[in-house]
N, C-alpha and C positions, 0 to 999 in steps of 0.2 A: 445238377444231375439230369442225363441224357433223355432219361422217360419223362418227367417232370417235364421238360421242354417241352417233348411231342405232346403231352399229354394237353399243355398249355397253348400251344401256337398253333398245331394244327391238328384239338379236339379229338383227339385219337381217344381208346376205351386203355386204362392201364396194362391189361392184358397184349393187345397190339403193341404196344409200344415197347414193351417188354420183348417181346416176339421180334419185333423189328431190331433192339438192339443186339437181342440175343443173351436176353439177363433171365435168368427166373425169376417170376413175382415172387418167391419166398424171400427172396436175397432181396429184393426192390423193396418188400413189407416189413423186413427185419427191425425189429426196434431190439437193441444189448437192453440187456438187463443187469449189466455188471454196474458193479459201484464206483462212481469215480473220484471217491475219494478227496472230496475237495479240500479238506483240513487240512489231508496230508501234504497236497498239492502246493496247499496256499503256505502253509509251514517253510516244504522246502525252497520255495520263490525266497521267501524272507530271509532263511539261513544262506543261499547261495550269493542271496545282495549284500548281506552284511558281510559277509566271510568269502570275498571273491575266491579265494585261492585252495578252495576248500572242495574235493571231490566228493563223487557220490558215495564212497565209503565213508569219509569223516563225516557226511552230514549225517550218511545214515547212524553214527553213531551217536553225537548229537541227539538225534530224535529218538533214538530207545532209552537215550536219557531220558526225554520229557515225556513218555510213556509211549511211543507210537511204535506197534508190536508189527512191523512186516521184513520179509526176508528181505536177503539182500537183492535178490534179481528185480523186485518189485520196486525197490528203491532204484533200482537203476533204468527200467523202464521208465518212472514217472520223471526220471531225472532227465534223460533221451527226450523223452516225450514235450516238456515243458521246454527245451531248448538250454539247458542249463551247463549242458558242458563246455570246457573249457576249448578255444579255436587254437589249433597247434600252427604257428606260423616259423618255418625255417627262418635260421638265421644265416646273413651274408657273409662271406668269408671278408668282407671289408668291416663290418661291425665285429664280427670272431676275435679281428685281428686287434681294431682299435680298444675291446675290453680287457683281451688277453696283456696289452699295452699298460690300461689302466691299472690292473690289477698286477702284472709281475714283473710293470718296466720294462727295461731294454733286456734285462736278464730273460725274460722268457723268449726271446727270440732267440738271443746270442747261444746262450747254453746248449738247448740242442744241439746248435752245429757244430759246436764246440764238442761236444761229444761224439757225434756222427763223423769229424774230423780226428778225433783222438783213434774211433774205432779204424778208420783206416790204418791211419800209420802203425797200430799194433798190428794186422795183419800183413803191412807190408815187411815189418820187422820180422816177424817169425817166418816169412816166407811163404804166406798162405796164398797171397795174388798174386 
């Protein structure tokens, strides 16, 4: 923290260092009294490691089965603070095409185009185009 640096490096008082930085002394000397919930955090990490594809809701359900009684908001906050969220990676067009070819075969590419061509012929036959 900048105040600690000023105090140690330049031998200034806490009051003067806080004034230089523009920080209230109360903010600098604040000590959190919030429960760190270490048991909950540890168990969430263990569950997230063993079940990698589970999100915070599913992990919350598992925790409630084990006896942890916390709201979904608390579970979500701790889930994000611990960095347990899955990373979103957009799939490129080439990878998507390869996957569709593997799943649907050549019909996955041909059938939509045939359908579009049939609709075009139908519109020409009815004289709408």
